[in-house]
N, C-alpha and C positions, 0 to 999 in steps of 0.2 A: 523539560530542557527550555533553551533561550530559541531564538529563532534561530541567529548563526549558530549555534549549537545543533541544533536538526539539520541545519543544509551540509555542514561537513559531517554528520553522522549521515545523512544519505550521500552523498558526495564522495564519503571515503568504500563506499560498494558498487560495483557496475550494477548488482542483482538489485538493489532497494533502488537504484535510480531506475532503473525498467520498471519495476513494479512503480514506479509512483509514476512514471512517464505515462505509464499505460492506463493508469484509475485517472489521469488528468483527461488524457482523449477517451476514453469509455466511460465514463460519469458513475458506473457502477457496473461488479464484476464478481464473479465465482474464483477461488484462487488454481480450481483445472482452466478455465478460459486465459488466466492469466499467463499460464504455465505451460499451456499450448501453445501461447504467442507469441513466449520470448524462448522458449528451448530448452525450459528448467523445468525440475523435479517441483511437483506438487507437494511435496514435505518442506521444501524448501521455500515455497511462496508462502504456504500458511502461517511459517515462523515467522517469516515480515511482516504478513499483515497483523501478528498477533503483537509483536513488536511495536507497530506502527499506531495500532490501537491505545498501545500501553502510553505514548508518547502524544496522542490524543490528534493523531494525523489524518487515520480511518476512523469508521464505525462498522460496525457491521449491521445491517437494518432488518435483517431477519434473524437474529439473537437464539426465538425460540427454535431453533429448526438445527439439529446436533448435523445435520447434513446439506449441502446446497446453502451453505451460507452467501450471504451479496455483500462484497463491503463498497465503500461510497469513500472517496476526500473529505473531510471537514472543512471550517472556513482557514483554519491553520494551516492543513494538508494541501488546499488549493493554493493559497499565499505562499507557500515554502514553494511547492511544486513548479511555478511561475520564476521563483528567483535559482532554480537551477540552470 
């Protein structure tokens, strides 16, 4: 997706906005940490992170782990989050 499309994609969902803003402030986090902070189910956060990873907005910095995965914003994700 292009930058403007990504912004629209994120902006159209309060959950996606909350997740990207959390990562902008915290630099790296596990899905459970995000879920507890914003009061949503961990499974919903994990689904958002998987979608963000496919779009190049976040990357998993512990891909070898099945649990305790840690995510961080990519440069694309940082640029998009600043424009929200």
